[in-house]
Backbone bond lengths (Angstrom), bond angles and torsions (degrees), N, CA, C in turn:
res aa  C-N    CA-C-N  psi(-1)  N-CA   C-N-CA  omega(-1)  CA-C   N-CA-C  phi
1 M - - - 1.464 - - 1.528 109.59 -
2 K 1.338 116.23 132.02 1.458 120.55 179.99 1.525 108.87 -82.78
3 H 1.326 115.97 125.22 1.458 120.27 -179.51 1.526 110.56 -87.23
4 S 1.323 115.56 170.54 1.455 121.56 179.04 1.522 110.31 -76.78
5 I 1.337 115.59 165.67 1.460 119.75 178.84 1.529 110.77 -63.44
6 S 1.340 117.45 -32.04 1.466 119.81 178.10 1.526 110.63 -63.60
7 H 1.329 116.63 -40.83 1.467 120.96 177.91 1.525 110.36 -65.25
8 R 1.337 117.51 -39.41 1.459 120.36 -178.91 1.531 111.44 -68.15
9 I 1.328 116.62 -37.28 1.469 119.26 176.67 1.522 110.14 -62.44
10 R 1.334 116.31 -44.07 1.461 120.37 179.72 1.529 110.78 -64.76
11 E 1.332 116.73 -42.00 1.457 120.42 179.67 1.529 111.05 -63.53
12 A 1.333 116.63 -43.74 1.467 120.28 179.56 1.519 110.72 -63.25
13 R 1.332 116.78 -40.26 1.464 120.54 -179.57 1.523 111.74 -65.85
14 T 1.335 116.77 -47.36 1.466 119.80 -177.11 1.526 111.72 -68.59
15 R 1.335 118.17 -33.60 1.467 120.34 176.26 1.531 110.80 -64.27
16 K 1.305 116.76 -29.59 1.453 121.69 178.41 1.518 111.34 -86.54
17 E 1.335 116.33 -1.69 1.467 123.69 179.23 1.527 111.16 60.11
18 L 1.321 115.07 45.05 1.458 121.52 176.03 1.521 109.04 -112.29
19 D 1.341 117.05 136.85 1.458 117.50 170.31 1.530 108.34 -86.02
20 Q 1.317 116.31 173.44 1.461 119.80 -173.89 1.518 112.63 -63.17
21 S 1.325 117.18 -38.05 1.461 119.63 -178.25 1.519 111.62 -69.58
22 R 1.334 118.15 -38.06 1.472 120.53 178.66 1.525 110.89 -68.20
23 L 1.339 117.01 -39.79 1.455 119.43 177.04 1.524 110.26 -64.76
24 A 1.339 116.58 -41.61 1.468 120.33 179.04 1.525 110.67 -60.60
25 A 1.325 116.83 -41.15 1.464 120.44 179.97 1.528 111.13 -63.60
26 K 1.328 116.87 -40.20 1.467 120.58 179.18 1.524 111.22 -66.55
27 L 1.337 116.65 -31.60 1.465 121.55 -179.71 1.520 112.48 -88.67
28 D 1.343 115.89 -9.94 1.466 121.89 -176.56 1.522 110.93 61.19
29 V 1.336 115.93 46.06 1.462 122.12 173.86 1.521 108.13 -129.09
30 A 1.311 116.64 168.83 1.458 121.00 176.47 1.534 110.27 -72.79
31 T 1.339 116.24 148.53 1.462 120.26 178.12 1.520 111.06 -57.83
32 R 1.330 117.25 -35.29 1.466 120.32 -179.32 1.530 111.18 -63.47
33 T 1.347 116.67 -27.09 1.468 119.63 177.66 1.519 110.24 -66.48
34 V 1.334 116.89 -46.04 1.467 120.65 177.10 1.526 109.70 -61.36
35 Q 1.319 116.65 -40.06 1.465 120.51 178.94 1.527 110.62 -61.49
36 R 1.340 117.41 -40.97 1.461 120.41 178.22 1.518 111.05 -64.37
37 W 1.337 116.65 -41.59 1.461 120.04 178.13 1.525 110.37 -58.46
38 E 1.321 116.55 -45.09 1.459 120.18 -174.69 1.529 112.34 -77.43
39 K 1.314 117.93 -17.65 1.461 121.48 174.66 1.530 111.49 -89.66
40 G 1.335 116.57 -7.33 1.459 119.82 -177.98 1.509 113.67 79.02
41 E 1.351 117.37 12.92 1.458 120.64 179.69 1.526 111.72 -81.05
42 Q 1.316 116.72 -18.19 1.457 121.76 -176.22 1.518 108.28 -152.85
43 V 1.325 117.68 147.67 1.461 122.44 179.04 1.520 108.82 -113.93
44 P 1.325 118.86 127.99 1.470 120.40 178.57 1.524 111.29 -63.95
45 D 1.341 115.90 146.35 1.458 118.66 177.50 1.533 109.93 -74.66
46 S 1.339 116.17 177.93 1.462 120.27 -173.11 1.522 112.52 -61.29
47 N 1.331 117.00 -34.60 1.458 120.31 179.86 1.522 110.95 -63.19
48 Y 1.336 116.53 -47.25 1.464 120.10 -179.46 1.530 111.82 -71.59
49 L 1.329 117.32 -31.34 1.463 119.56 175.71 1.530 110.96 -61.60
50 M 1.333 116.51 -43.99 1.459 120.27 178.91 1.523 111.03 -64.67
51 R 1.326 116.79 -40.59 1.472 119.63 178.96 1.525 111.24 -69.01
52 L 1.346 116.89 -38.16 1.466 120.38 175.46 1.523 110.94 -59.61
53 A 1.339 115.40 -44.77 1.457 119.74 -179.22 1.520 110.94 -62.60
54 K 1.321 116.67 -43.30 1.463 120.50 -178.56 1.526 111.42 -65.63
55 I 1.324 117.13 -44.55 1.469 121.15 -177.62 1.522 111.51 -66.65
56 T 1.330 116.52 -39.55 1.467 119.72 -176.31 1.528 113.13 -92.30
57 G 1.347 116.92 -7.30 1.462 120.10 175.10 1.510 114.57 77.39
58 V 1.336 117.51 23.85 1.463 119.73 179.39 1.528 109.37 -107.50
59 A 1.324 115.68 167.54 1.455 121.15 179.35 1.534 110.03 -76.51
60 P 1.334 119.09 130.18 1.467 120.50 179.93 1.528 113.19 -56.97
61 H 1.342 117.09 -38.53 1.460 119.55 -178.05 1.532 110.76 -66.46
62 W 1.314 116.91 -39.01 1.476 120.13 176.68 1.519 110.12 -65.10
63 L 1.336 116.83 -42.76 1.457 120.18 -178.70 1.522 111.12 -61.71
64 L 1.325 116.82 -38.61 1.456 120.78 -177.67 1.520 112.58 -76.89
65 T 1.343 117.01 -43.40 1.470 120.30 -169.67 1.531 114.67 -113.42
66 G 1.336 117.00 -20.63 1.463 119.99 -174.09 1.515 112.90 81.62
67 E 1.331 117.17 5.28 1.462 121.62 -178.06 1.527 110.62 -102.40
68 G 1.339 115.05 153.04 1.457 120.16 178.43 1.521 111.94 78.28
69 S 1.323 115.26 -166.74 1.460 120.98 -177.31 1.524 110.65 -75.65
70 M 1.328 115.52 145.08 1.465 120.09 177.89 1.525 110.95 -67.75
71 F 1.342 115.84 -29.78 1.458 119.39 -174.66 1.521 110.51 -111.90
72 P 1.330 117.85 147.84 1.467 120.55 -179.92 1.521 110.92 -58.59
73 Q 1.324 115.56 141.59 1.450 121.25 178.47 1.521 110.00 -93.11
74 E 1.314 115.28 142.92 1.461 119.88 177.39 1.524 108.84 -75.59
75 H 1.321 115.90 137.23 1.457 121.36 178.22 1.513 109.27 -130.15
76 P 1.312 118.00 140.85 1.450 120.42 179.44 1.522 111.14 -56.99
77 E 1.318 115.20 142.41 1.460 119.93 -179.35 1.526 110.12 -57.41
78 G 1.299 115.62 136.26 1.460 120.35 179.96 1.513 113.24 96.43
79 K 1.349 117.12 -17.14 1.451 119.77 177.60 1.529 109.59 -80.20
80 I 1.308 117.13 143.36 1.461 122.09 178.23 1.517 108.76 -106.51
81 L 1.300 116.08 126.75 1.465 121.04 178.36 1.515 108.56 -91.34
82 P 1.334 119.30 111.60 1.470 120.27 -177.85 1.522 111.08 -71.01
83 L 1.312 115.74 143.53 1.456 120.57 174.68 1.518 109.37 -74.85
84 P 1.325 117.88 142.76 1.465 119.78 176.04 1.516 110.14 -63.70
85 T 1.312 116.95 142.76 1.458 121.45 -178.59 1.521 109.86 -122.14
86 G 1.316 115.53 166.64 1.455 120.33 173.95 1.504 114.44 93.55
87 R 1.346 118.59 -11.00 1.460 119.23 -178.65 1.522 111.85 -113.84
88 Y 1.330 116.71 3.39 1.448 119.45 179.56 1.523 109.15 -114.13
89 R 1.323 116.39 142.97 1.451 119.95 178.41 1.528 109.46 -101.89
90 K 1.309 115.49 154.86 1.454 120.81 177.50 1.527 109.06 -72.25
91 V 1.316 116.04 133.46 1.454 121.50 179.53 1.517 108.82 -116.16
92 D 1.317 117.00 125.43 1.455 121.82 177.57 1.525 109.41 -88.71
93 L 1.325 115.58 125.68 1.459 121.29 178.87 1.519 109.23 -98.66
94 V 1.327 115.94 139.75 1.459 120.98 177.03 1.521 108.88 -130.60
95 T 1.319 116.19 150.61 1.456 122.07 177.93 1.518 108.65 -102.86
96 L 1.343 115.45 125.50 1.459 121.31 -176.86 1.525 110.21 -117.37
97 P 1.332 117.34 148.48 1.472 119.56 174.37 1.517 111.13 -71.65
98 L 1.329 116.29 140.27 1.463 122.10 174.16 1.522 107.16 -99.75
99 L 1.327 115.72 112.26 1.460 121.44 -172.93 1.521 110.90 -102.96
100 S 1.290 117.55 90.38 1.463 122.37 172.61 1.528 110.65 49.83
101 S 1.340 118.18 -126.28 1.461 120.41 -174.10 1.517 110.22 -150.91
102 V 1.344 114.28 166.04 1.463 120.49 177.93 1.523 107.42 -134.94
103 P 1.335 118.67 140.39 1.457 120.69 -177.05 1.526 112.69 -71.85
104 G 1.317 115.25 134.19 1.448 121.15 170.12 1.506 109.59 -101.08
105 G 1.315 116.85 24.92 1.459 122.69 177.89 1.511 108.20 -133.35
106 A 1.329 117.02 -123.87 1.460 120.29 176.91 1.517 109.87 -72.75
107 P 1.332 118.41 147.26 1.463 120.44 176.91 1.520 110.93 -56.30
108 S 1.320 116.36 147.49 1.454 120.32 -176.59 1.516 110.21 -155.96
109 L 1.321 116.46 159.06 1.461 122.09 178.21 1.525 109.35 -87.59
110 I 1.311 117.01 71.11 1.457 120.60 -175.67 1.519 111.91 -116.31
111 F 1.304 118.50 -39.37 1.468 123.64 -172.72 1.533 109.46 -75.13
112 H 1.322 115.73 116.67 1.461 120.64 -179.29 1.528 108.65 -114.69
113 P 1.326 119.89 98.29 1.468 122.11 -172.21 1.520 114.32 -67.53
114 D 1.332 118.36 -13.06 1.466 119.98 -179.87 1.523 112.36 -97.59
115 Y 1.323 117.23 1.27 1.458 120.11 -176.37 1.521 109.80 -114.11
116 V 1.327 117.33 112.09 1.461 122.42 -179.57 1.524 108.98 -97.29
117 E 1.337 117.48 115.15 1.454 121.24 179.08 1.522 111.02 -78.08
118 K 1.349 115.67 -48.99 1.460 121.01 179.81 1.519 107.30 -164.60
119 H 1.317 117.11 -171.92 1.461 121.24 -179.37 1.527 109.71 -124.55
120 I 1.326 116.17 152.65 1.451 121.69 174.01 1.526 108.56 -130.23
121 T 1.334 115.75 155.94 1.464 121.60 -179.14 1.521 109.61 -107.99
122 V 1.336 116.82 130.37 1.465 122.41 -178.56 1.522 108.79 -134.92
123 D 1.324 115.95 172.45 1.457 120.40 178.36 1.527 110.11 -117.39
124 D 1.323 114.95 161.16 1.462 122.70 172.27 1.527 114.10 55.70
125 V 1.305 117.02 44.01 1.464 121.14 172.21 1.523 107.16 -121.29
126 H 1.327 116.25 120.21 1.464 120.90 -172.30 1.530 110.57 -117.39
127 D 1.300 115.69 54.27 1.458 121.76 179.18 1.524 107.51 -144.06
128 S 1.320 117.16 113.46 1.463 120.69 -177.82 1.523 112.08 -65.70
129 A 1.330 117.11 -17.13 1.463 121.26 179.68 1.527 112.51 -94.93
130 A 1.324 117.57 0.67 1.464 120.93 -177.63 1.522 110.81 -66.44
131 F 1.341 115.20 154.46 1.463 120.97 177.97 1.518 108.39 -152.91
132 A 1.325 115.67 169.05 1.464 120.89 -177.92 1.522 110.02 -115.52
133 L 1.323 114.62 151.10 1.459 122.07 176.41 1.517 109.21 -134.89
134 E 1.322 116.33 146.53 1.460 120.91 171.67 1.527 108.21 -91.17
135 V 1.329 116.20 135.94 1.465 120.93 -177.33 1.529 109.96 -92.46
136 K 1.315 115.65 134.19 1.449 122.47 175.51 1.526 108.87 -115.98
137 G 1.330 116.79 121.81 1.456 120.45 -179.05 1.516 111.68 109.29
138 N 1.326 117.14 168.29 1.466 122.17 -172.31 1.520 113.70 -125.13
139 S 1.323 117.85 25.29 1.461 117.83 -179.93 1.522 112.12 -69.35
140 M 1.341 117.58 -17.04 1.465 120.75 179.76 1.526 111.89 -106.70
141 A 1.333 117.29 12.20 1.460 121.28 177.33 1.534 109.54 -69.29
142 P 1.343 118.14 147.94 1.466 126.05 6.93 1.529 114.23 -90.86
143 K 1.315 119.17 -4.05 1.464 120.40 -176.86 1.523 111.31 -66.10
144 I 1.330 116.16 -44.80 1.456 121.69 178.34 1.525 107.29 -128.55
145 E 1.327 116.38 121.38 1.458 120.71 -174.93 1.515 110.90 -117.49
146 D 1.318 114.57 167.27 1.452 121.36 179.25 1.531 110.55 -54.55
147 G 1.332 116.71 126.68 1.457 121.13 -179.75 1.512 114.53 94.94
148 D 1.335 118.22 -12.54 1.467 120.49 175.99 1.535 109.55 -71.39
149 F 1.327 114.90 160.99 1.461 120.54 176.72 1.529 108.83 -111.19
150 I 1.314 115.53 142.74 1.464 120.84 175.41 1.524 108.51 -120.97
151 V 1.333 115.26 146.36 1.464 121.10 175.03 1.520 107.52 -105.54
152 V 1.320 115.94 126.76 1.459 122.75 -174.74 1.534 108.84 -110.90
153 S 1.330 116.00 133.57 1.467 121.13 179.92 1.527 109.45 -118.85
154 P 1.323 117.36 101.75 1.477 119.51 -179.73 1.523 113.59 -62.94
155 K 1.337 118.39 -23.33 1.453 120.73 -176.04 1.523 113.67 -83.38
156 V 1.329 117.36 -15.17 1.461 120.61 -179.51 1.522 109.23 -85.86
157 E 1.315 116.77 126.96 1.460 121.15 -177.71 1.527 110.95 -64.71
158 A 1.308 115.82 129.43 1.462 121.46 177.61 1.522 109.86 -85.05
159 R 1.327 116.57 135.26 1.453 121.84 179.77 1.523 110.18 -130.40
160 T 1.305 115.74 164.86 1.453 120.35 177.04 1.532 110.37 -54.35
161 G 1.327 115.87 131.50 1.457 121.72 -178.89 1.510 113.67 100.62
162 D 1.352 116.73 -16.75 1.461 120.25 179.00 1.524 110.64 -75.91
163 I 1.325 115.67 152.15 1.455 121.45 168.27 1.522 106.76 -90.08
164 C 1.322 116.44 129.17 1.459 120.68 -172.07 1.526 111.02 -139.35
165 V 1.325 114.63 156.96 1.452 121.66 165.66 1.523 106.49 -91.82
166 V 1.335 115.21 125.29 1.464 120.83 -173.77 1.524 108.95 -123.12
167 R 1.322 115.96 132.71 1.468 120.67 173.43 1.516 108.29 -105.32
168 V 1.339 115.45 119.04 1.462 122.58 -178.45 1.522 108.29 -123.18
169 S 1.326 116.35 116.73 1.467 121.35 178.76 1.524 111.08 50.48
170 D 1.338 115.32 46.06 1.469 123.09 177.07 1.525 113.55 68.54
171 E 1.332 117.51 16.81 1.455 121.71 172.92 1.518 108.41 -119.04
172 D 1.343 116.24 149.65 1.463 120.89 -172.16 1.522 111.66 -119.81
173 T 1.333 114.81 148.31 1.453 120.56 176.51 1.521 108.87 -157.81
174 V 1.341 116.33 161.70 1.464 121.28 173.86 1.526 107.76 -116.53
175 K 1.330 116.28 125.21 1.460 121.80 -176.35 1.533 109.39 -153.85
176 R 1.321 116.01 161.41 1.466 120.04 165.99 1.529 107.42 -74.46
177 V 1.344 116.01 141.06 1.464 118.11 -174.99 1.525 111.31 -114.52
178 K 1.318 113.97 148.78 1.458 122.56 168.22 1.518 106.01 -124.74
179 I 1.323 116.31 116.77 1.456 120.95 -171.71 1.528 109.93 -104.22
180 E 1.334 115.95 122.49 1.459 121.94 176.37 1.527 109.12 -119.24
181 D 1.328 116.70 -173.24 1.468 120.65 -173.91 1.525 112.48 -59.28
182 Q 1.321 116.38 -50.70 1.458 120.57 -174.90 1.527 113.21 -113.23
183 L 1.314 116.36 -13.50 1.463 120.08 -173.46 1.522 111.62 -125.31
184 I 1.310 115.54 155.02 1.462 122.86 168.53 1.520 107.01 -124.78
185 Y 1.311 116.09 124.51 1.459 121.07 177.66 1.527 108.83 -92.30
186 L 1.332 116.12 131.69 1.456 123.00 178.27 1.522 107.34 -104.34
187 I 1.323 116.38 112.80 1.466 121.26 -168.12 1.529 109.71 -115.98
188 P 1.322 118.75 115.27 1.465 121.29 175.22 1.522 110.25 -75.36
189 L 1.329 117.00 153.79 1.466 120.92 175.28 1.522 111.44 -86.98
190 N 1.312 116.77 -23.24 1.455 122.01 178.62 1.533 108.38 -81.39
191 P 1.346 117.91 118.78 1.470 120.12 -175.84 1.523 113.75 -65.10
192 E 1.333 118.20 -10.75 1.460 120.41 178.33 1.525 112.00 -76.86
193 Y 1.325 116.32 -10.66 1.461 120.72 -179.88 1.528 109.55 -109.13
194 E 1.327 115.02 148.53 1.460 120.80 -177.22 1.534 111.04 -93.82
195 P 1.342 118.27 139.68 1.469 120.06 171.87 1.523 110.70 -68.92
196 M 1.308 115.57 160.10 1.458 119.05 176.83 1.518 109.58 -140.11
197 A 1.326 116.45 153.97 1.457 122.06 177.98 1.517 108.41 -111.36
198 V 1.331 116.20 136.51 1.466 120.86 178.45 1.526 108.20 -128.21
199 K 1.306 115.94 152.76 1.462 120.75 179.00 1.529 109.55 -79.51
200 K 1.318 115.90 138.65 1.466 120.02 -179.73 1.528 112.29 -56.11
201 R 1.319 116.75 -34.31 1.470 119.54 -176.96 1.524 111.69 -67.47
202 D 1.348 116.39 -18.01 1.464 119.92 179.03 1.525 112.80 -92.86
203 V 1.333 116.22 -1.95 1.464 121.06 -175.97 1.528 109.89 -98.05
204 T 1.335 115.47 124.78 1.467 120.90 178.96 1.519 111.02 -81.04
205 F 1.339 116.82 -43.97 1.464 120.38 178.61 1.517 110.17 -155.04
206 V 1.325 115.26 156.37 1.466 124.36 171.68 1.520 105.64 -131.36
207 W 1.332 116.99 103.26 1.460 122.17 -174.52 1.525 109.53 -111.64
208 R 1.302 115.51 129.87 1.464 121.35 -172.17 1.531 112.40 -76.40
209 V 1.323 115.40 138.61 1.469 122.40 172.39 1.531 107.81 -84.30
210 V 1.324 117.46 122.71 1.467 121.14 -175.41 1.532 112.49 -108.53
211 K 1.321 117.11 -9.83 1.469 118.86 -179.73 1.523 109.01 -157.97
212 V 1.333 115.84 142.83 1.456 122.26 175.16 1.528 107.98 -118.59
213 I 1.313 116.36 129.89 1.461 122.42 178.03 1.520 107.34 -112.65
214 K 1.327 116.54 110.80 1.454 120.66 -174.49 1.526 110.76 -70.76
215 N 1.327 115.00 143.39 1.455 121.46 176.45 1.522 108.68 -81.74
216 L 1.332 117.47 109.72 1.460 121.42 -179.69 1.517 110.37 -85.49
């Protein structure tokens, strides 16, 4: 039976006799990141997959797919090992502006849409008007935590149940929304925070979050 990538990461780590904190230190990530990988809550990107394979001594292709040998095979010097083809799709990368930050707690005057701090590169975003924001606060934890980045697409229609950046009376926040005739409910995912209802006439925009980039 082929196991999940989270199971393979855990197996590679334990075979190397590393605990989660020691592996995290070698990768220069937080221990909670390794924990998320092993719980299947998050998948490491290609850079971390290669570093995981090198540190634990397993084959990168096995770690990613579960196919082939768990351990790298020896090949005569000068031989080229071809990468498997046909199972990977082309991914289009786009560069988006990173616009300051948006509160993941109480609404605040923080998000400045005309001020570009820097740019980040992401995949699978098909909106020329899209941009990224850094989240401050933990009202959307554990899905979106303090320091994570969100990609916002103004062109994608926001619907009930979506996580959105909402501007209310010139203040900004990121919340799950419930949209009714006259009201929009702003619902945090963290149960320590209270939902709130705002009048539609006080809302400048409701822009959908289409991607979350975890802070490693």
